[in-house]
C-alpha positions, 0 to 999 in steps of 0.5 A, a space after each residue: 150804575 146799571 142801565 137797561 140796554 134791551 127790552 128783554 129785562 122788562 118782558 117778564 115783568 110785563 108778563 107778570 103784571 098781565 098775569 096778575 090782572 088777566 081776565 081769569 084772575 079778575 073773574 076769580 075776584 068777581 070782576 066781569 071779563 071786559 073789566 079784566 081785559 081793560 086791566 090787561 090793556 092798561 098793563 100792556 100800555 104801562 109796560 111798554 111805557 116803562 120799557 121806553 123810559 128805562 132805555 133812556 133813564 138813569 134809574 138803575 135796573 132794580 128800581 125799574 123792576 120795583 116800580 113796575 111790579 108795584 102797580 100790579 101788586 097793589 092793584 091785585 091786593 086792593 081788588 082782593 080786599 076792596 073791590 075790582 073797581 077799587 083795585 083798578 083805581 089804585 092800579 091806575 094811580 100807582 101807574 101814574 106815580 111810577 111813570 112820573 118817577 121813572 120819567 124823572 130819570 130820563 136823561 138829556 144827551 151830553 152832546 157838546 154841553 159845557 160845565 164849569 166845576 170849581 175846586 177841581 184840585 182835589 176831592 169831589 171836584 177833581 173826580 167830577 172833572 175827570 168823570 164829566 170829561 170821560 162822558 164827553 162834556 166840555 169841562 172848565 176845571 177851576 183850580 186854586 193852583 194851576 201849577 199844582 199836582 191836581 191840575 197836572 193830573 187833570 192835564 195828563 189824564 183828561 182830553 183836550 176838551 178840558 180847560 184849566 182855569 186859575 180860579 180862587 173863588 174868593 178873588 173877584 178878579 180871578 172869577 171875572 177872568 174865568 168868566 171871560 175865558 169861558 164866555 169866549 169859548 162857549 160864545 152864543 151857546 152858553 154854559 150848560 152847568 155850573 157846579 159850585 164844589 169848592 169848599 173848606 172845612 175849617 177846624 172842627 171844634 165847639 162853636 165857643 172855641 172857634 176863632 172868628 177868623 174860622 167863621 169868616 173863612 168858611 163863609 168866604 169860601 163856602 157861601 160868598 165864593 159860591 154866590 160870586 161864581 153863580 152871579 157871574 156865570 148866570 148870564 151864560 146859564 140863561 142862554 142855555 137854560 142850563 143847571 146850577 148845582 151847589 155842593 153843600 153838605 149833610 152839615 148844611 141840612 142838620 146841626 152837627 156838633 163841632 161844625 158850627 162854622 162849616 155847617 152855618 156856611 153850608 146851610 147858607 149855601 143850601 138856602 141860597 140854592 132853594 131861593 135860586 131854584 124858585 127865582 131862576 125857574 122862570 128862566 128855565 134854569 134848574 137848581 139843585 143842592 147836593 148834601 153828601 154824607 161823609 166821603 173821603 175828599 181830603 177837605 180836612 187838609 194837611 197836618 201843617 194846616 191843622 197845626 196852624 188852625 190849632 195854634 190860631 184857636 189856642 191863641 184866641 181862647 180866653 183864659 177862663 174858657 181854656 181852663 173850663 174846657 181843659 188842655 186834654 179836651 183841646 188836644 183831643 180836637 186834633 185827634 178827631 181830625 185824624 180819625 175822620 177819614 176812617 169814618 168816611 167812604 172812599 167811593 165818590 160814585 154816589 156823589 158823582 152820579 147825583 151831580 150827573 143826574 142834576 146836570 142831565 135829568 129832564 126833571 132833576 131833584 131840588 135836593 140830593 143826599 148821596 152817601 150812607 146815613 145822609 137821609 135818615 138824620 135829615 128825616 129825624 130832624 125835619 119830621 120829629 121833635 127836636 129833643 129826639 134828634 138831639 138824643 139821637 145825635 148825643 148817642 152817636 157821639 157818646 164817646 166824645 170827651 167831657 170838658 174839665 169843668 163838667 168832669 169836676 162838677 160831676 165828681 163833686 155831685 157824686 161826693 155829695 
């Protein structure tokens, strides 16, 4: 991510803003000289404020440029179309909004802040543990297998600040043991952050086809496990007035076909995050939910796991349901898993940057949507009629196979 290291970048911006609202330009628009000089003064003050914010902000250079130019351009436009006073009011209002936006990116120092990350064996959790360790955090990396390849890689590549914890979040005993180890190390300082990242995908299939075991497994890991970890470690977060960050999913904010079990569990986690954000604010704890789009994290599992899940699905299907969907439709479900990585982004930096912002920003967002296509479907779902959202999704999935019974019905209707 780009950061502003010196004031030189913003000086031309301030000069441009001053030029737009110089006394000569204001006189040309019919304003008196004193009002013009007032605009120059306000602009200079705003420019200096932007410089100070930008130097300690996580907002990248392009965004700083846009949010610095915006007040000047809008103020000039309104002065030309409305009145000088109207332009000044708009200018001051947009200055305030710009300051608030840039101020939200102001970051706290890393210092000796300690963060717990669950699900650090692979994917986002593994990359995040390395990323935070490299930035100087004290990292507690919870792993499902302390002797597995992911844990070994963290031991090899990270500093002595990183501690590995055997942590199956569905095992209350292991959660309690992890709490005791973390508590002993942080003592009265408390724990700055908990990142609930551990999760499973399950077998993507129509909700009617999924066995109840898949629903239960997704809820156990993606929701109940995260709640268990949060409740256990909250006393340490209260000591530091720290951060609770829950890695949910794009599927937790919008309905997506084939993700009934996974999406329901992530939606529960997102709602939990929202309630905790409201309830924990009185303790000074800030809560954020992360809704990534498609990233290549390995969450879909291995071919051995797919075979097991497919077998479980087939064995639990009633004969009538199996006949209606057809064998070819059911076999296509596994090929969907094989195609998933090709549609996912291998660069995890948008997710890592958003989690870092949630951990260190003075005013973190309640919701982050990293990744391509994460925000637009959410906007359509929230602000437009549901039929439009359903139409949008149906067009995206227009190449999906059709169940056997529907193909037969369509053929019969054509013959009629």
